[in-house]
N, C-alpha and C positions, 0 to 999 in steps of 0.2 A: 572191733566190728560186731562182737556178739551183742553188745548193748543196742547198737543200731538195729540189728535184725530183730531183737525181741520187741523193741519199741514199735518198729514198722509193722510187725506182725499183729501186735495188740491194736494199734491204730487201724490197721486194715480190717480186722474183725469188727471193730466198732463202727467204722465208716460203712461197712457192708450192711450192718444192722440198720443204721440210719437211712442209708439209701433204700433198703428194702421197705422201711416204714414210710418213707416219702414217695414210694411208688415211682422210683426213677426220677422223672422230671415233672411229676404232677404238680408239685407246689410251685416251682418257677413258672410253669405254663399257666397256672391259674392266676398268678400275680400279673403276668404279661397280658392275660385276657382282660383283667379288670382295668389295667392301664390303657389297653386298646379301646375299650368301651368309653373310658373317660376322654381319650383323645378325639374319638368320633363325635362326642357331644360338644366338645369345645370347638371343633372345626365347623360344626353346624352353626354354632353361635357366632363364629367369625363370619360365616356366610351371611347370617342375618344382619350383622353390623355393616358389612360391605353393601348389602342391598339397601339398607337405610340411607347410607351415604350416597349411593347411586340415585336413590329416589330424590334426595335433596338436590343433587346436581341437575337432575332432569327438570325439577320444578324451577330451579334458578335459571336454567337455560330457557324455559318457557317464558319466564318473566322478561329476560333479555330480548327474546323474540318479539314480545308484545310491544315493548318500548321502542325497539329498533325499527319496527315496521309501522311506525306512526308518522303521518305526514308532518305533524308539529315538530317531531324530532328532526326530520330532514330539514325543515325550515330553520331550526336552531343551529345545526352544524354548518349549514350553508350561509348563515348570516341573515336569512330572511325573517327570522322570528327572534329578535334579541330578548324579548320578554318571557321566553319559554321557561328559563330557569326560575325566575321569581314566581311564575304562575304554577309551577309543577314541582319544583325541587324543594319542598318545605319539610318540616320535621315529620308530619304525618306520613309522607311518602316513604321515608326510610323506616319509620316504625311499623307501618302496615306491611311492608315488603320484607321486614327484618334484614335490612341492608346496612352495611357499615361504610359503603362508598359507591359512588357512581362517577364515571368519567366519560366524557364525550370527545372524540377526536374527529378531525375533518378527513377528507379522502386522502390527503397527503401525509397523514399521521400526526399532524400538529394538534396540540391540546387546545380544545375549545373551552371546556369547563371540567373541573374535578372537585368533588365535594365529599368530605368524610363526615361520619356521624357516629356518635357514641351511644349505642342502644342502652347501655347500662345507666348513663346519666341523662338520656333523652335530650341530647343537645349536639349541636354541630361541633365537629372536631377536625380542624384542618389536617390534611394528610402530611405526613413527615416526608423528609427528603428521600429516605429509603423506600417509602411506599410509592413515591412518584417514580423512582427508578424502576421499581417492580412493574408499575403500570406501563411505562414505556417499553419494557421488555415484552410484556404480554401483548401490547398492541403490535409490536414488530412481528411477533409470532402470528398474530391474527391476520396481518396484512400479507404474510407469506402463504397463507392458505388460499383455497379456492374463493372466488369473489363472493359467492352467496353462502359459504359454509360458516358454521359457528363452532365455537370451542367452549368446553366446560370442564373444569377439573380443579385440583388442589394445587395451590402455589404458596411459596414463601412470600408473605406480604409484609415487608419490613421485618419486625421482630416476631411476627405472629404467622400462624398458618391460617389460610382463608380459602373458601370456595369462591371461584370466579366463573363468570360466564362472559364470553366475548362474542359479539354478534355484529355483522355488517349492518349499517344503517341503510335501509331501502325504503321505497315508498310503500304505501298501504297495499299495493298489488304485488309486493315483493319482487320488483323488476330491477335488473341492473340499469344503469351503473351503480356502484356502491358510492354513497354520499359521505360515508364516514364509518367510524367504529364506535360501538358502545361497550363499555366494560362495567359490570356490576360485581360488587364484592360483599361477601358475608364472612366476617371473621369468626373463627372457631374459638370463641371465648368459653370460659367455664360454664356460663349460663347456657350457651348454645349446645355444648357437649352434654350438659345435664338434660336438656330437652330431648336430644337424640337418644340418650340413655333411657329416658322414661318411655320413649316410643317402643324400644325393643326390650325393655325390662332387663337391661344388662348394665353391669358396671363397665363403662367404656373409658379408655385412655387414648389420647392422640398426641404423640410427641414427634418433633422433628428428628431427622436422622442424626443431627449433631447434638442432640440433647445429652448433657453429661450423665443423666440418669440411665441412659440406655446401656445395657450390658454389651461390651464389644463382641463377645461370643455370639450373642443373639443377632447382632447386626450381620455377622459373618454368615450365619445360617440363612438369613433372609435375603442376602445379596444374590444376584444372578437370577436364573430361572426364566421362564416364559413370561413376558409382560402381560399376556392375556390370562395367564394362570399363576398369579403371584403365590410364592411359597408361604406356608404357615408353620409356625413353631408352637408347640404346647410345652409349657414349663410349669411344674408344680411349685407353688410359692411356699406352701407349708402343708401341714397335715389337714388343714381345713379348706384350703383354696387352691385352685389351679387357674393358670392364666394362659391365654392363647394370643399369639401375635401374628400379624401379617403386614406386609409392606404396602404402602400407597404411593403411587408414582405421580409425578407432576405432568404438565401438559406435553412435555417432550419425552415422557416415558422414563425419566430418570427417577430412582428411588428418592422420595422426599420425606416421608413420615412413616412412623410405626403405629398401627392401629391395634389396640389390645383390648381383650375382654377378660373378665374374671367371673368364675362360677364356683359354687361349693362342690367339694369332692364327694358327693353323696354315694355314687356307685363305687368309687374306689374305697371309701371308708367301710362300706358294708363288706366288701370283699376282704379288706385287710383285717377286719374284726373276725371274720370266719377263719382266716389263716392264723390269726393270733391264738384263737381257741385251739386250733389243731396243733399249733406249736407247743402249747402248754401240755397237751397230752403227750406229744412226742418227747418233750424235755423231761417229763416225769419218768417215762420209760428209759430215756437216756441216763438219767440220774441213777436209776436202779442198776443198770448195766455198768455205769461208770464207777460205782462203788467198788465192785470187784476189780476193775481195772486199776483204780488208785492204790489198792493194796499191793498189787504187783509193782506199780511204779515207785511206791514208797521204798521198797526194798532194793530196787535196782537203779533208781534215778534220783528220787527226791532228797535222799540224805546228802548226796554229793552236791545237788543243786542248792540245798540249804546252806552248806558251807560257802559255796560260791556267792550266794545272796548276802551272807553276813559280811563277806569281804567287800562286796560292792557297796552295801549300805554304809559301811565304815568310811569308805572313800567319799561317798556322797555327803555324809554327815560332816566330815572334816574338810570337805571341799579341797582335798589334796589329790590333784590329778597326777602327781608324780608317783604315787603308790601303784602297785601292780597286784593282780590276783594270781593264785596258783594256777598253773596251766600244764601240769605234768600229765602224761598219759598219751594214748593214741586214739581214743574214741571221740565221739561228738562233743561231750562235755569238756574234754581237754582242748579241743579246737575252739569251743566257745570261750574258754578262758583266754586263749591266745587272741581271739577276736576282740574281747573286752579290753585287753591290754593295748591292742592297736587303736581302738576307739579312744581310750584315755590319752594316747599320744596325739590323736587327731584333735581332741578337745583342747589340749594345751596349745596346739597350733592355731585353732579357731579363736581362742581367747586373745592370743596375740594379735590376730587379724582384726578382731572386734575392737580391741583397744585402738588400733590404727584407724579403723573406720570412724570411731567416735571422735577421734582427734580431727579427722578430715571434716566431719559434720560440724563440729564446733567452729572450725576455721571458716567454713562456708556460711554458717549462721552469723558470725561476727562480721565477715567481710561483705555481706550482701548490701547493696545500695538501697534495697527496699526495706522499710521498717518491718520487723518480724517480732511476734510476741507469743508468749504462752501464759495463759491465766487460768485460774481455777473457775468453777462455775459461778462462784460468788463475786468474781471480778478481781481477786487478788493476783497481782503479777507474780508469776513464777520465774520467768526469764524474759529478757528483751535484748535485742542487739543494739549496736551503737547507732545505726541509722534511726531507730525509734527514739533513742535518747536525744539525738541531734534535732529530730523533727519537733519535739515538744519542749526542748530547752531544759529538761531536768538532768540531774546526774543519774547514773545507773542505780545508786543507792536510794535516791529519792523515788525513782520509778518503782523499785521493788517494795517500797514502804507505803505506796498509795494504792487505792483501788481504781480499776479501770473506769468506774462510774464518775470519778473525779475529773476525767478528761472530757466528759460529755457536756456540751453547752446546755442541753436540756436533759435533766435526769430521766424523764420519761422515755427518751430515745434509747437509753440503755435497756430498759425493760422491753421495748418493742424489738430490739435486736435479739434479746434472749428468746422471745416468743418465736421470731422468724427462724432462728437456728434450731430450736427445739422441734419444729415441724418436720424438717428434712434431714437434720443432722449436719447441715452445712448451709452457708450463704455465699454467693458470688457477687462481687461488685455491689455490695450493700451500701447505699448512700447515707452518710451521717456527717454532722458538723461537730468537730472536736475543738478543744482549746489548748493553747500552749501555756506554759508556766507564766508568761508575761500577759496572758489574757487574750492574745490574738486568736481569732477563729481560723480554723483550718478545715476546709471541706474535703472529705475523704471518701474513698471506696474501700470497704472491708471485704476481704475474702477469707473466710474462716471455716474451720471444721471442728465439730464436737466429737471427741473420742476418748476412750479409756486407755491409758498407756498400758503396755504389757505388764501384767503382774500387779497393776494398781486397781483400786476400787473407786477412786474419785475421778470423775471425768474432767477433762480440761478443754479449753479453747486454744487452738493453734491457728494462727492467721497472719496475713500480710496486709499492711495498710498502704494505700496509694494516695498521695496528696494530689488532688485535682483542682485545687483552689484557682490556680492561674488558668487552667483549661476552661473551667466553668465561667470564669470572668470573661474570657474571650468569647465564649458562646453567647453569653448574655449581651455583649456588645453587638455581635452579629445579629442577634434577634431584634435588638433595638433598631439597627440600621434597616432591617427588613420591613419595618412598619412605620418608620419616621423619615421625614424629609431631611437629608443630610445638611442642607443649607440652614434651615430654620429650627430644626428639631421638632417640628410639628408633625401630626399624623399625616400619612399619605392617603390618597384616594381609596386604595384597597382597604386600609385599616379603618377609614372613616365609614365605609359601607357596613362593616361589622358592628362598629360602635353605634351607628344610627339605628340599625335594626334592634339592638339591645335596648337603647333608650326608648324606642317606640314601644317595645314589649313592656318596659317598666312603667311608662306613662299609661299604657292601657291597663296594667294591673292595678296601679295606684290611682286611676281616674284623675290624672294630671294632664297639663298641657306641656308640649315640647315645642320650642321655637327654633327655627332654622334660618340663619343669616347666610346669604350668598353675597360675598363682598368682592368687589373688583376695584383696584386702584385706578384713578382717573389719569389718563395721559401718561401712564408709566413708560410706555414705549419711548417717549421723548427723553426720559432719564437715561435709558440705555444708549439711545442714539447720540445724546449730547455729552454725557459724562462717562460712558463706557459701561460694560457689563459688570465690572468689579464694583463700581459705585451702585449700580442697580441691585447687586447682591447685598450690599451693606444696607440699602434702604429696606429690602425685604426682611432682613434680620431685625432691623429696628422696628418694623411694622409688627413682627411677631412678638417682640418684647412689649410693645405698647398694648397689644391685644391682651396679653396675659395680665398686664397691670390693671386694666380697667374691667376685666371680666372676673367672674367668680372662679374659685378653685374647682368647683364641680362642673364648670362649663368645658366643652371640648372644642379645640381649635384644630383645623386641618388646612393644609395647603394643597390645592388641587393641581397646581402647576402654574408657571408664569406668575402673574400677579393676582390670581384668584384664590380666595380663602373661603372656608365654610366654618361657621360657628354653630354649635348646638347648645341651647340653653334649656336644660331639663327643669322640671318642677316649678314652672311659673304658674301663678294663680290667675293672671289676667293677661290678655294680649298686650295691654298697655305697658306691662313690665318689659316686654320685648322691645317696644318702641323706645322706652326710656334708655334701655341698654344700647340700642342703636345710636341714639344721640350721644351717649358717652363715647362710643367708639369713633364717631365722626369728629367729635371735639379733639380726641386724642390724636387723630391722624392729621388734623389741620396744623398742628405745631410744625415748625420748619424742621427739616432733616439736615444734619451737618454732613457735608461731602468733603473728604480730605482734599486739600489743595484747590477746591472749587467753591469754597464758601458753603452756603446753605441753600436749600430749595424748599418750596412749599408743595404740598401734595394734598389731595383729597381722595375720597372714596365714594362709591355708590353701593348701596346695600339693598338687597331684596329680602323680604321677610315672609316666611310661610309658617303657619302654626298648626301643629297636630292637636286635636283631630279636626279643627275648624276648617283648614284648607286642604288637607289630604290625610289619608289614613295609611300610607305606606311610604317607604323611604324614597322610592323612585319619583313618585309624584311630588313629595315634599321638596326634593331638590329641584325638580323641574319648575315648580311653582315659584320657589324662591329665586331661581335664575330668571324667570320671566319678570318677576317684580323688580329685580336688579336692572334688567334691560329698560324698564319704564323709567327708573331713576336716572339712568344714563341719558335717555332721549329727552328727559324733561329738565336737563341742566346740570346733572352731576352734583357731587357733594351733598347727597341727600339719601334718605331711605324711602322705600315704598313698601307698603304691605300688599300682599297678593289678595286681590278681590276677584271673585269669579263673575265677570260681567261680559256682555256681548262684545265689547270693544277691548277686552283684555284687562289686565290688572291695573289698578290705580292706587293712589295714596289713600289709606283708610282715614 
């Protein structure tokens, strides 16, 4: 016990000197003060960021109010003004208002019209199924509110965060009853967040609560609290930067996203620099005092410690945990020797447990049904499980002898993957097309992480591959069925509208003509009545085949329903070209159609022709004029075409 008393006394004197030099708690207090100043600045910047977001929501709500209090909007949702969408919902509307979506619902909550827009590409972008589900949820919430109240806030819109404003559709005097509900959406893309960051001169982040990059501890600190006074957390990122975070709630008040700001640690760095200089002075004094203290320790402690150190170093060098160090005596060093011997015994047990854990990991790795791999940064396979070997058709030895780049259908995809994983250190569900040993293509999702193994210098990729070839094939089939008639394989009316607008835009850009045929089979109802609907379906299928045969590959064919078809002929030089094509179609349809068990039958068709820009300059009028011309062909005897001509008594043959 004498050794312990002497050491405690010496350390006590030294601590007393240090405490005296540091003036008790002066240094810790100063450091806490600098941190407090820093936290105050960060929280002010968080407030600025929240104010900027609130201003955006206020402006978005004002926009929704303007549109929802417009009599034309009332006419649109009540069916009195069907041309509203074509006259108002064009690209400039979304661009000028910086909107990614607008949806109109009637008073019963039924969807009237929903349109998406990609501001980055400046083009229409149909809303996904997930976004439509989000819209319906938002409308359900809006309908549960007061009749004339509006909502604005942040929501999860599909896979993205978005600002939305929900407003009841009223007349221009803002009088009940509510005629419908308007929802407008602004997605918080990187460009939009960059614009907001420029407004407040701050580096902003906006992540959903379930973003894997969020620190679970941070989310715990931000949870709970008063919804009207959301909590904020200040976290130093490094010696140069500090970040502040606050939670943003959705329309129901539930936490939805984390808003973060980053600022330089100017105040804190100045304070730390002053503390550092002070510590240099104090350490110099401490070194002087410590010299005398070490002389004392050398004679009383260090010699024995050196012997103990040599024994421990020998055990470490030889990696022989079965050896033990001397532990005789009753003082602290003796008890230290006893503790070291206990730790050596624990290390032996830990090694045995580690070996068992490694065997379990290896078993899990090999038995996993998901392909798992480990590669070097240059793509050399270090290890792969049996599921990966089975997926690509190689042997384990062949896999370990090739580079990962050999599995890519396109070599440039490998480099794109490397760039993506270098940015964040990981990728999740990264889409890529790989190839098997037999050359078959496999569409996969890669989830991989880039890390340096413990004790290693070379970083490796560790990841899992998911084969989604069959899943994507089924999705493509569903996508085709959504835009094509299941009987004939032709475009549906909805898909035709999009194609027609695109063809008009192309014709306008290239100064070309675009012809539209409105085709109706003559007396087709008699086929169904006489031979049955199955025979009628076979006739419609044969009509679609003949139309494809006589028309160009660049022409578009759509079935509107029943026996009505529309054909788009882009890039024609002269309206006469459309008339020649119409004659070809009529000749092709005059040939008899074979009906199983019922012989054959003859058919004919009536065709109306309208040409852009001669007869109309928009999709609606082109179809209407072609339909009107077809009606003239019907009334004048059928089995003929008629060109739309604007005359007092209607269209006639050109």
